[in-house]
DRENDORO-716096 format. One record per residue: residue in three letters; x, y, z of N, C-alpha, C, O in turn. Coordinates in steps of 0.1 Angstrom, whole numbers, plus 5000, padded with zeros to 4 digits. Layout:
residues N
(atom 'Ala',(X,Y,Z),(X,Y,Z),(X,Y,Z),(X,Y,Z))
...
end
This chain:
residues 245
(atom 'Met',(1071,4324,1409),(1059,4328,1402),(1047,4319,1405),(1036,4324,1407))
(atom 'Lys',(1050,4306,1406),(1039,4296,1409),(1033,4299,1423),(1021,4298,1425))
(atom 'Lys',(1042,4302,1432),(1037,4305,1446),(1028,4317,1446),(1017,4316,1453))
(atom 'Ile',(1031,4327,1438),(1022,4339,1438),(1009,4335,1431),(0998,4339,1436))
(atom 'Leu',(1009,4327,1421),(0997,4322,1414),(0989,4314,1424),(0977,4315,1424))
(atom 'Asp',(0996,4305,1431),(0988,4297,1441),(0980,4306,1451),(0968,4302,1453))
(atom 'Tyr',(0986,4316,1456),(0979,4325,1465),(0967,4332,1458),(0956,4333,1464))
(atom 'Ile',(0969,4337,1446),(0958,4344,1439),(0947,4335,1436),(0935,4338,1439))
(atom 'Leu',(0950,4323,1430),(0939,4314,1426),(0932,4308,1438),(0920,4306,1438))
(atom 'Ser',(0940,4305,1449),(0934,4300,1461),(0925,4309,1467),(0914,4305,1473))
(atom 'Ala',(0928,4322,1467),(0919,4332,1473),(0905,4332,1466),(0895,4334,1472))
(atom 'Ile',(0906,4331,1452),(0894,4331,1444),(0886,4319,1448),(0874,4319,1450))
(atom 'Tyr',(0893,4307,1448),(0886,4295,1451),(0880,4295,1466),(0869,4290,1468))
(atom 'Leu',(0887,4300,1475),(0882,4301,1489),(0870,4309,1490),(0860,4305,1497))
(atom 'Leu',(0869,4320,1482),(0856,4328,1482),(0845,4319,1476),(0834,4319,1481))
(atom 'Tyr',(0848,4312,1465),(0838,4304,1459),(0834,4292,1468),(0822,4289,1470))
(atom 'Phe',(0844,4287,1475),(0841,4276,1485),(0831,4280,1496),(0822,4273,1499))
(atom 'Gly',(0834,4292,1502),(0826,4297,1513),(0812,4300,1508),(0802,4297,1515))
(atom 'Leu',(0811,4307,1497),(0797,4310,1492),(0789,4298,1488),(0777,4297,1491))
(atom 'Thr',(0796,4287,1483),(0789,4275,1479),(0784,4268,1492),(0773,4263,1492))
(atom 'Leu',(0792,4268,1502),(0787,4262,1515),(0775,4269,1520),(0766,4263,1525))
(atom 'Leu',(0775,4282,1520),(0764,4290,1525),(0751,4288,1517),(0740,4286,1523))
(atom 'Val',(0752,4288,1504),(0741,4286,1495),(0735,4273,1497),(0723,4271,1498))
(atom 'Phe',(0743,4262,1497),(0738,4249,1498),(0734,4245,1512),(0726,4236,1514))
(atom 'His',(0738,4253,1522),(0733,4250,1536),(0718,4253,1536),(0710,4245,1541))
(atom 'Leu',(0714,4264,1530),(0700,4268,1529),(0692,4257,1520),(0681,4253,1524))
(atom 'Ile',(0698,4253,1509),(0692,4243,1500),(0690,4230,1508),(0679,4224,1507))
(atom 'Gln',(0700,4226,1516),(0699,4214,1523),(0687,4214,1534),(0680,4205,1535))
(atom 'Val',(0687,4226,1541),(0676,4227,1551),(0662,4226,1544),(0653,4219,1550))
(atom 'Ile',(0661,4232,1533),(0648,4231,1526),(0645,4217,1521),(0634,4212,1523))
(atom 'Cys',(0655,4211,1515),(0653,4197,1510),(0650,4187,1521),(0641,4179,1520))
(atom 'Phe',(0657,4189,1533),(0655,4179,1544),(0642,4181,1550),(0635,4171,1554))
(atom 'Asn',(0637,4193,1552),(0625,4196,1560),(0612,4195,1552),(0602,4193,1557))
(atom 'Phe',(0613,4197,1539),(0601,4198,1531),(0600,4187,1520),(0590,4185,1514))
(atom 'Phe',(0611,4179,1518),(0611,4169,1509),(0615,4155,1515),(0611,4153,1527))
(atom 'Ser',(0623,4147,1509),(0627,4134,1514),(0642,4133,1517),(0649,4142,1513))
(atom 'Arg',(0646,4122,1523),(0660,4120,1526),(0668,4119,1512),(0679,4124,1511))
(atom 'Lys',(0662,4112,1502),(0669,4111,1490),(0671,4125,1483),(0681,4127,1476))
(atom 'Ile',(0660,4133,1484),(0662,4146,1478),(0673,4154,1485),(0680,4161,1479))
(atom 'His',(0673,4153,1498),(0683,4159,1506),(0697,4155,1502),(0706,4162,1500))
(atom 'Gln',(0698,4141,1500),(0711,4136,1495),(0715,4141,1481),(0727,4143,1478))
(atom 'Lys',(0706,4142,1473),(0709,4148,1459),(0714,4162,1460),(0723,4166,1453))
(atom 'Ser',(0709,4170,1470),(0714,4183,1472),(0728,4183,1477),(0737,4191,1473))
(atom 'Val',(0731,4173,1485),(0745,4171,1490),(0754,4167,1479),(0766,4171,1478))
(atom 'His',(0749,4158,1469),(0757,4155,1458),(0761,4167,1449),(0772,4169,1445))
(atom 'Leu',(0751,4175,1447),(0753,4188,1439),(0763,4197,1447),(0771,4203,1440))
(atom 'Leu',(0762,4198,1460),(0771,4206,1468),(0785,4201,1465),(0794,4209,1462))
(atom 'Asn',(0788,4188,1467),(0801,4183,1465),(0806,4183,1451),(0818,4185,1448))
(atom 'Gly',(0797,4181,1441),(0801,4183,1427),(0805,4197,1424),(0815,4200,1417))
(atom 'Ser',(0799,4207,1431),(0802,4221,1429),(0816,4224,1435),(0824,4231,1429))
(atom 'Leu',(0818,4219,1447),(0831,4221,1454),(0842,4215,1446),(0853,4220,1445))
(atom 'Leu',(0840,4203,1441),(0850,4195,1434),(0854,4202,1421),(0865,4205,1418))
(atom 'His',(0844,4205,1413),(0846,4211,1399),(0850,4225,1400),(0856,4231,1391))
(atom 'Gly',(0848,4232,1412),(0853,4245,1414),(0868,4245,1415),(0874,4256,1413))
(atom 'Leu',(0874,4234,1417),(0889,4233,1417),(0895,4236,1404),(0907,4238,1403))
(atom 'Trp',(0887,4236,1394),(0892,4241,1381),(0897,4255,1382),(0906,4259,1374))
(atom 'Ile',(0892,4262,1391),(0897,4276,1393),(0912,4276,1396),(0919,4285,1391))
(atom 'Val',(0917,4266,1403),(0932,4266,1406),(0939,4256,1396),(0950,4252,1398))
(atom 'Gly',(0932,4253,1385),(0938,4245,1374),(0939,4230,1377),(0947,4223,1371))
(atom 'Thr',(0931,4226,1387),(0932,4212,1391),(0926,4203,1380),(0916,4206,1374))
(atom 'Arg',(0933,4192,1377),(0927,4182,1367),(0922,4170,1375),(0928,4165,1384))
(atom 'Leu',(0910,4166,1372),(0902,4156,1379),(0900,4143,1371),(0898,4144,1359))
(atom 'Gln',(0902,4132,1377),(0900,4119,1370),(0893,4109,1379),(0896,4108,1391))
(atom 'Phe',(0883,4102,1373),(0877,4091,1380),(0877,4079,1372),(0874,4079,1360))
(atom 'Val',(0882,4068,1378),(0884,4055,1370),(0877,4044,1378),(0879,4043,1390))
(atom 'Ser',(0868,4036,1372),(0862,4025,1379),(0867,4012,1372),(0864,4010,1360))
(atom 'Lys',(0874,4004,1380),(0879,3991,1375),(0869,3980,1378),(0873,3968,1375))
(atom 'Ala',(0858,3983,1383),(0848,3972,1386),(0834,3979,1387),(0833,3990,1391))
(atom 'Pro',(0824,3972,1383),(0810,3977,1384),(0806,3978,1399),(0810,3970,1407))
(atom 'Leu',(0798,3988,1402),(0793,3990,1415),(0778,3987,1416),(0770,3994,1410))
(atom 'Pro',(0774,3976,1422),(0760,3973,1423),(0752,3983,1431),(0758,3990,1440))
(atom 'Thr',(0740,3985,1428),(0731,3994,1436),(0720,3987,1444),(0712,3993,1450))
(atom 'Asp',(0720,3974,1442),(0710,3965,1449),(0715,3959,1462),(0708,3951,1468))
(atom 'Arg',(0727,3963,1466),(0732,3958,1479),(0741,3969,1485),(0747,3977,1477))
(atom 'Pro',(0743,3970,1498),(0751,3980,1504),(0766,3977,1500),(0770,3966,1497))
(atom 'Ile',(0774,3988,1501),(0788,3987,1498),(0796,3994,1510),(0791,4004,1515))
(atom 'Ile',(0807,3988,1514),(0816,3994,1523),(0828,3998,1515),(0836,3990,1511))
(atom 'Phe',(0829,4011,1514),(0841,4017,1506),(0852,4019,1516),(0851,4025,1527))
(atom 'Ile',(0864,4013,1513),(0876,4015,1521),(0886,4023,1513),(0890,4019,1502))
(atom 'Ala',(0890,4034,1518),(0899,4043,1511),(0911,4048,1519),(0910,4049,1531))
(atom 'Asn',(0921,4052,1512),(0932,4059,1519),(0928,4073,1521),(0919,4078,1514))
(atom 'His',(0935,4080,1530),(0930,4094,1534),(0942,4103,1534),(0952,4102,1541))
(atom 'Gln',(0941,4114,1525),(0951,4124,1524),(0946,4138,1526),(0954,4147,1530))
(atom 'Ser',(0934,4141,1524),(0929,4155,1524),(0914,4155,1526),(0907,4145,1524))
(atom 'Met',(0909,4167,1530),(0894,4169,1530),(0888,4167,1517),(0876,4164,1516))
(atom 'Phe',(0895,4169,1506),(0890,4167,1493),(0887,4153,1489),(0881,4150,1479))
(atom 'Asp',(0893,4143,1496),(0890,4129,1494),(0875,4127,1494),(0870,4120,1486))
(atom 'Ile',(0869,4133,1505),(0855,4131,1507),(0846,4137,1497),(0836,4132,1492))
(atom 'Val',(0850,4149,1493),(0843,4157,1482),(0842,4148,1469),(0831,4147,1463))
(atom 'Gly',(0853,4143,1465),(0853,4135,1453),(0845,4122,1455),(0838,4118,1445))
(atom 'Met',(0846,4115,1466),(0839,4103,1468),(0824,4105,1468),(0817,4097,1462))
(atom 'Ile',(0819,4116,1474),(0805,4118,1475),(0800,4121,1460),(0789,4116,1457))
(atom 'Trp',(0807,4128,1453),(0803,4131,1439),(0804,4119,1430),(0794,4115,1423))
(atom 'Tyr',(0815,4113,1429),(0817,4102,1419),(0810,4089,1423),(0806,4082,1414))
(atom 'Leu',(0807,4087,1436),(0800,4075,1440),(0786,4078,1444),(0780,4070,1452))
(atom 'Arg',(0780,4089,1439),(0767,4093,1443),(0756,4083,1441),(0746,4084,1448))
(atom 'Lys',(0757,4075,1431),(0747,4065,1429),(0746,4055,1440),(0735,4048,1441))
(atom 'Asn',(0756,4054,1448),(0756,4044,1459),(0754,4051,1473),(0755,4045,1483))
(atom 'Tyr',(0752,4064,1473),(0749,4072,1485),(0759,4069,1496),(0754,4064,1507))
(atom 'Pro',(0771,4072,1495),(0781,4069,1506),(0779,4078,1518),(0777,4090,1517))
(atom 'Leu',(0778,4072,1530),(0777,4079,1542),(0790,4076,1550),(0795,4064,1550))
(atom 'Phe',(0796,4086,1556),(0810,4085,1561),(0810,4083,1576),(0802,4086,1584))
(atom 'Val',(0821,4076,1580),(0825,4075,1594),(0834,4088,1596),(0845,4089,1590))
(atom 'Ser',(0829,4097,1605),(0836,4110,1607),(0838,4113,1621),(0830,4108,1630))
(atom 'Lys',(0848,4121,1624),(0849,4125,1638),(0838,4135,1642),(0834,4143,1634))
(atom 'Ile',(0834,4134,1654),(0822,4141,1659),(0824,4157,1659),(0815,4164,1658))
(atom 'Glu',(0837,4161,1659),(0840,4175,1660),(0835,4182,1647),(0832,4194,1648))
(atom 'Leu',(0834,4175,1636),(0830,4181,1623),(0815,4183,1622),(0810,4189,1613))
(atom 'Ser',(0807,4179,1632),(0793,4180,1632),(0787,4193,1636),(0775,4195,1636))
(atom 'Lys',(0796,4202,1640),(0792,4216,1644),(0801,4226,1638),(0813,4224,1636))
(atom 'Gly',(0795,4237,1634),(0803,4249,1631),(0806,4251,1616),(0812,4262,1613))
(atom 'Ile',(0804,4242,1608),(0807,4243,1594),(0795,4243,1585),(0788,4233,1584))
(atom 'Pro',(0791,4254,1579),(0779,4254,1570),(0779,4243,1560),(0790,4239,1555))
(atom 'Ser',(0768,4237,1558),(0766,4226,1548),(0772,4213,1553),(0764,4203,1554))
(atom 'Ile',(0784,4213,1556),(0791,4201,1559),(0786,4195,1573),(0783,4183,1574))
(atom 'Ser',(0786,4203,1583),(0781,4199,1596),(0766,4195,1595),(0762,4185,1601))
(atom 'Tyr',(0758,4202,1588),(0744,4199,1587),(0742,4186,1580),(0734,4177,1585))
(atom 'Asn',(0750,4183,1570),(0749,4170,1563),(0753,4159,1572),(0746,4148,1572))
(atom 'Leu',(0764,4160,1579),(0768,4150,1588),(0758,4146,1598),(0756,4135,1602))
(atom 'Arg',(0751,4156,1604),(0741,4154,1614),(0728,4148,1608),(0722,4139,1614))
(atom 'Lys',(0724,4151,1596),(0712,4147,1590),(0713,4135,1581),(0703,4128,1578))
(atom 'Ser',(0724,4132,1576),(0726,4121,1565),(0725,4107,1571),(0722,4098,1564))
(atom 'Gly',(0729,4106,1584),(0730,4093,1590),(0745,4088,1591),(0747,4077,1595))
(atom 'Ala',(0754,4097,1589),(0768,4095,1590),(0771,4090,1605),(0764,4094,1614))
(atom 'Ala',(0782,4082,1606),(0786,4078,1620),(0795,4089,1625),(0806,4091,1620))
(atom 'Leu',(0791,4096,1636),(0799,4106,1642),(0805,4101,1654),(0799,4099,1665))
(atom 'Ile',(0818,4098,1653),(0825,4091,1664),(0834,4100,1673),(0840,4110,1668))
(atom 'Asp',(0834,4097,1686),(0842,4104,1695),(0855,4095,1697),(0854,4084,1703))
(atom 'Arg',(0866,4100,1692),(0878,4092,1693),(0883,4089,1707),(0891,4080,1709))
(atom 'Lys',(0878,4096,1717),(0882,4094,1731),(0872,4085,1738),(0874,4081,1749))
(atom 'Asp',(0862,4081,1731),(0851,4072,1737),(0849,4060,1728),(0841,4060,1718))
(atom 'Gly',(0857,4049,1730),(0856,4037,1722),(0843,4031,1721),(0839,4027,1710))
(atom 'Lys',(0835,4030,1732),(0822,4024,1732),(0812,4032,1723),(0805,4026,1715))
(atom 'Gln',(0813,4046,1724),(0804,4054,1716),(0807,4052,1701),(0798,4052,1693))
(atom 'Ala',(0820,4052,1698),(0825,4050,1684),(0819,4037,1678),(0814,4037,1667))
(atom 'Ile',(0820,4026,1685),(0816,4013,1680),(0801,4014,1678),(0796,4008,1668))
(atom 'Met',(0793,4020,1687),(0779,4020,1686),(0775,4029,1674),(0765,4025,1667))
(atom 'Glu',(0782,4039,1672),(0778,4048,1660),(0781,4041,1647),(0773,4041,1637))
(atom 'Ile',(0793,4034,1646),(0796,4026,1634),(0786,4015,1632),(0782,4012,1621))
(atom 'Ala',(0782,4008,1643),(0772,3998,1642),(0759,4003,1637),(0752,3996,1629))
(atom 'Arg',(0755,4015,1642),(0742,4021,1637),(0743,4023,1622),(0734,4021,1615))
(atom 'Leu',(0755,4028,1617),(0756,4031,1603),(0756,4018,1595),(0750,4017,1584))
(atom 'Gly',(0762,4007,1600),(0761,3994,1594),(0747,3989,1592),(0743,3985,1582))
(atom 'Lys',(0739,3991,1603),(0725,3987,1602),(0717,3995,1592),(0709,3990,1585))
(atom 'Leu',(0721,4008,1592),(0714,4017,1582),(0716,4013,1568),(0707,4013,1560))
(atom 'Ile',(0729,4011,1564),(0731,4007,1550),(0726,3994,1547),(0722,3991,1535))
(atom 'Glu',(0725,3985,1556),(0719,3971,1554),(0704,3973,1550),(0699,3966,1542))
(atom 'Glu',(0698,3982,1557),(0683,3984,1555),(0680,3993,1543),(0670,3990,1536))
(atom 'Thr',(0689,4002,1540),(0686,4012,1529),(0693,4009,1516),(0689,4014,1505))
(atom 'Lys',(0703,4000,1516),(0711,3997,1505),(0720,4009,1501),(0725,4010,1489))
(atom 'Phe',(0721,4018,1510),(0731,4029,1508),(0745,4023,1511),(0746,4011,1511))
(atom 'Ser',(0755,4031,1511),(0769,4026,1513),(0776,4034,1525),(0772,4045,1528))
(atom 'Ala',(0786,4028,1530),(0794,4034,1541),(0808,4036,1535),(0813,4028,1528))
(atom 'Ala',(0814,4047,1540),(0828,4050,1535),(0836,4051,1548),(0833,4059,1557))
(atom 'Ile',(0848,4045,1548),(0856,4045,1560),(0871,4047,1556),(0875,4041,1546))
(atom 'Phe',(0878,4054,1564),(0893,4056,1562),(0900,4048,1573),(0901,4054,1584))
(atom 'Pro',(0904,4036,1571),(0910,4028,1582),(0923,4033,1587),(0927,4029,1598))
(atom 'Glu',(0929,4043,1580),(0941,4049,1585),(0938,4058,1597),(0947,4061,1606))
(atom 'Gly',(0926,4063,1598),(0921,4071,1609),(0924,4086,1607),(0915,4094,1607))
(atom 'Thr',(0936,4089,1605),(0940,4103,1602),(0947,4104,1588),(0951,4094,1583))
(atom 'Arg',(0947,4116,1583),(0953,4119,1570),(0968,4116,1569),(0975,4119,1579))
(atom 'Ser',(0972,4111,1558),(0986,4109,1555),(0990,4121,1547),(0987,4122,1535))
(atom 'Arg',(0998,4130,1553),(1003,4142,1546),(1013,4139,1535),(1014,4147,1525))
(atom 'Thr',(1019,4128,1536),(1030,4124,1526),(1024,4116,1515),(1031,4114,1504))
(atom 'Gly',(1012,4110,1517),(1007,4101,1507),(1010,4087,1509),(1004,4078,1503))
(atom 'Glu',(1020,4084,1518),(1023,4071,1522),(1013,4065,1531),(1008,4071,1540))
(atom 'Leu',(1009,4052,1528),(0998,4046,1536),(1003,4044,1551),(1014,4039,1553))
(atom 'Lys',(0994,4046,1560),(0996,4043,1574),(0989,4029,1576),(0984,4023,1567))
(atom 'Thr',(0991,4024,1589),(0985,4011,1592),(0969,4012,1591),(0963,4022,1595))
(atom 'Phe',(0963,4002,1585),(0949,4001,1584),(0943,3994,1597),(0946,3982,1599))
(atom 'Ala',(0935,4001,1604),(0928,3995,1616),(0917,3986,1611),(0910,3990,1601))
(atom 'Thr',(0914,3976,1618),(0904,3966,1614),(0890,3968,1621),(0880,3964,1616))
(atom 'Gly',(0891,3975,1633),(0879,3976,1641),(0866,3981,1634),(0856,3975,1635))
(atom 'Gly',(0867,3993,1629),(0856,3999,1622),(0850,3991,1611),(0838,3990,1609))
(atom 'Val',(0859,3986,1603),(0855,3978,1591),(0848,3965,1596),(0838,3961,1590))
(atom 'Gly',(0853,3959,1607),(0847,3947,1612),(0833,3950,1617),(0824,3941,1615))
(atom 'Val',(0831,3961,1624),(0817,3964,1629),(0808,3966,1617),(0796,3961,1618))
(atom 'Leu',(0812,3973,1607),(0803,3975,1595),(0800,3962,1588),(0788,3960,1585))
(atom 'Ile',(0809,3953,1587),(0807,3940,1580),(0797,3932,1589),(0788,3926,1583))
(atom 'Lys',(0799,3933,1602),(0790,3925,1610),(0776,3930,1610),(0766,3922,1609))
(atom 'Arg',(0774,3943,1610),(0760,3949,1610),(0754,3950,1596),(0742,3952,1594))
(atom 'Ala',(0762,3949,1585),(0757,3949,1572),(0762,3936,1564),(0771,3937,1556))
(atom 'Pro',(0757,3925,1568),(0763,3912,1563),(0761,3910,1548),(0768,3902,1542))
(atom 'Ser',(0752,3917,1541),(0751,3916,1527),(0760,3926,1519),(0759,3926,1507))
(atom 'Ala',(0768,3934,1526),(0776,3944,1520),(0788,3938,1512),(0793,3928,1516))
(atom 'Leu',(0791,3945,1501),(0803,3942,1494),(0814,3952,1498),(0811,3964,1501))
(atom 'Val',(0826,3948,1499),(0837,3957,1502),(0844,3961,1490),(0848,3953,1481))
(atom 'Val',(0846,3975,1488),(0852,3980,1476),(0864,3990,1480),(0861,4000,1486))
(atom 'Pro',(0876,3987,1477),(0887,3996,1480),(0887,4008,1470),(0883,4006,1458))
(atom 'Ile',(0891,4020,1475),(0892,4032,1466),(0906,4037,1468),(0910,4040,1479))
(atom 'Ala',(0913,4039,1457),(0927,4045,1458),(0925,4060,1454),(0921,4063,1443))
(atom 'Ile',(0929,4069,1463),(0928,4083,1460),(0943,4089,1459),(0951,4087,1468))
(atom 'Lys',(0945,4095,1448),(0959,4100,1445),(0960,4115,1444),(0952,4122,1439))
(atom 'Asn',(0971,4120,1451),(0976,4133,1450),(0968,4144,1457),(0971,4156,1456))
(atom 'Thr',(0957,4140,1464),(0950,4151,1471),(0959,4158,1482),(0957,4169,1486))
(atom 'Ala',(0968,4150,1487),(0977,4156,1497),(0986,4167,1491),(0990,4177,1498))
(atom 'Lys',(0989,4166,1478),(0996,4176,1471),(0988,4189,1469),(0994,4200,1468))
(atom 'Leu',(0975,4187,1468),(0966,4199,1466),(0966,4209,1477),(0967,4221,1475))
(atom 'Asn',(0965,4204,1489),(0964,4213,1501),(0974,4208,1512),(0969,4203,1523))
(atom 'Pro',(0987,4209,1510),(0996,4204,1520),(0997,4212,1533),(1001,4207,1543))
(atom 'Lys',(0991,4225,1532),(0992,4233,1544),(0977,4237,1548),(0976,4248,1554))
(atom 'Gly',(0968,4229,1545),(0954,4233,1548),(0947,4238,1535),(0952,4236,1524))
(atom 'Ile',(0936,4245,1537),(0928,4249,1525),(0935,4261,1518),(0931,4265,1507))
(atom 'Phe',(0944,4268,1525),(0950,4280,1519),(0965,4281,1523),(0969,4279,1534))
(atom 'Pro',(0974,4282,1513),(0970,4282,1498),(0969,4268,1493),(0976,4259,1498))
(atom 'Leu',(0962,4266,1482),(0962,4254,1475),(0973,4254,1465),(0978,4264,1461))
(atom 'Ser',(0977,4242,1461),(0988,4241,1451),(0981,4240,1437),(0973,4230,1435))
(atom 'Ser',(0983,4249,1428),(0976,4249,1415),(0982,4239,1406),(0993,4234,1407))
(atom 'Phe',(0973,4235,1396),(0977,4226,1385),(0981,4212,1389),(0989,4205,1383))
(atom 'Glu',(0975,4207,1400),(0977,4193,1404),(0967,4184,1397),(0956,4189,1392))
(atom 'Arg',(0970,4171,1396),(0961,4161,1390),(0957,4152,1401),(0965,4145,1407))
(atom 'Leu',(0944,4151,1403),(0938,4143,1413),(0930,4131,1407),(0924,4133,1396))
(atom 'Ser',(0930,4120,1414),(0922,4109,1408),(0917,4100,1419),(0923,4098,1430))
(atom 'Trp',(0905,4095,1416),(0898,4085,1425),(0896,4072,1417),(0890,4073,1406))
(atom 'Val',(0902,4061,1421),(0901,4049,1414),(0894,4038,1422),(0898,4034,1433))
(atom 'Val',(0883,4033,1416),(0875,4022,1422),(0882,4009,1418),(0884,4006,1406))
(atom 'Leu',(0886,4001,1428),(0893,3989,1426),(0884,3977,1426),(0873,3978,1431))
(atom 'Pro',(0888,3965,1421),(0879,3954,1422),(0874,3951,1435),(0881,3951,1445))
(atom 'Ala',(0861,3947,1436),(0854,3945,1449),(0859,3932,1455),(0865,3923,1449))
(atom 'Ile',(0857,3931,1468),(0861,3920,1477),(0848,3914,1483),(0841,3922,1490))
(atom 'Glu',(0845,3902,1480),(0833,3896,1486),(0837,3891,1500),(0846,3882,1501))
(atom 'Pro',(0831,3896,1511),(0836,3893,1524),(0833,3878,1529),(0841,3873,1537))
(atom 'Lys',(0823,3872,1523),(0819,3858,1527),(0831,3849,1525),(0837,3848,1514))
(atom 'Gly',(0834,3841,1535),(0845,3831,1535),(0859,3837,1537),(0869,3830,1537))
(atom 'Lys',(0860,3850,1541),(0872,3856,1544),(0873,3862,1558),(0862,3865,1563))
(atom 'Thr',(0884,3862,1564),(0886,3868,1577),(0886,3883,1576),(0889,3888,1565))
(atom 'Leu',(0884,3890,1587),(0884,3904,1587),(0898,3909,1583),(0900,3918,1575))
(atom 'Glu',(0908,3902,1588),(0922,3906,1585),(0925,3905,1570),(0932,3913,1564))
(atom 'Glu',(0920,3894,1564),(0922,3892,1550),(0916,3903,1542),(0922,3908,1532))
(atom 'Ile',(0904,3907,1546),(0897,3917,1538),(0904,3930,1539),(0906,3937,1529))
(atom 'Val',(0908,3934,1551),(0915,3947,1553),(0929,3947,1546),(0932,3957,1539))
(atom 'Glu',(0936,3936,1548),(0949,3935,1541),(0948,3935,1526),(0957,3941,1519))
(atom 'Ser',(0938,3928,1521),(0936,3928,1506),(0933,3942,1501),(0937,3946,1491))
(atom 'Ser',(0925,3949,1509),(0921,3963,1505),(0933,3972,1505),(0936,3979,1496))
(atom 'Lys',(0941,3971,1516),(0953,3979,1517),(0963,3976,1505),(0969,3985,1499))
(atom 'Ala',(0965,3963,1503),(0975,3959,1492),(0970,3964,1478),(0978,3969,1470))
(atom 'Ala',(0957,3964,1476),(0952,3968,1463),(0954,3983,1462),(0957,3988,1451))
(atom 'Ile',(0951,3991,1472),(0953,4005,1472),(0967,4009,1470),(0971,4018,1463))
(atom 'Glu',(0976,4002,1478),(0990,4005,1477),(0996,4003,1463),(1004,4010,1458))
(atom 'Lys',(0991,3992,1457),(0996,3989,1444),(0992,4000,1434),(0999,4004,1425))
(atom 'Glu',(0979,4004,1435),(0974,4014,1426),(0981,4028,1428),(0984,4035,1418))
(atom 'Leu',(0984,4031,1441),(0991,4044,1443),(1005,4044,1437),(1010,4055,1435))
(atom 'Lys',(1011,4033,1435),(1024,4032,1429),(1024,4034,1414),(1035,4036,1408))
(atom 'Thr',(1012,4032,1408),(1011,4034,1393),(1011,4049,1390),(1007,4057,1398))
(atom 'Ile',(1015,4052,1378),(1016,4066,1373),(1002,4070,1369),(1000,4082,1365))
end
């Protein structure tokens, strides 16, 4: 019975998802070309808030918990585990006061209404995984951007999604470049729970009545710490949180 319900509710959400992307693509174009970068980003926040809360259609329960204050007068480097495309949707909405810009694979910058446009215009780092030099340069550019604007960067050190929810190895390279180019940045781990259960087979069908949560963990001040200490501390904090009910 639940499998049948999953297909029915997912079909409704998928229609909602597609229409939302199309409508907000036009809104983004207008905001970017006729207003300011911040107005454009606010339209992106509303887009992701709509996509996220639209999950109520499939009975999803959403939770956001902040275990530490997030300053807005200095850049932040958010380090998160990665399970699903919905990780990003929740982070953009819940962390909107800090304007998170993502390190993303370059393939996503074309062909997807709203999402591709935002990646190209927001300042996100679009990396070619087959070209290490290009990837480093893009991440460095993002680091410089957040240092200048006091926006934030979001990176998934696992690189690819964990379908099981179990943490993969955290790479240090991208985090290191961001810290170097944004020396005033604070590092904040984010533990994302159960998004892998929502879409284990892609966007269709979704699993109905799942409970998703985004948990902001205590910040790490990079000064006086090695890169390895920062990354390992982030991973340990995320791993510990994922084990809690």
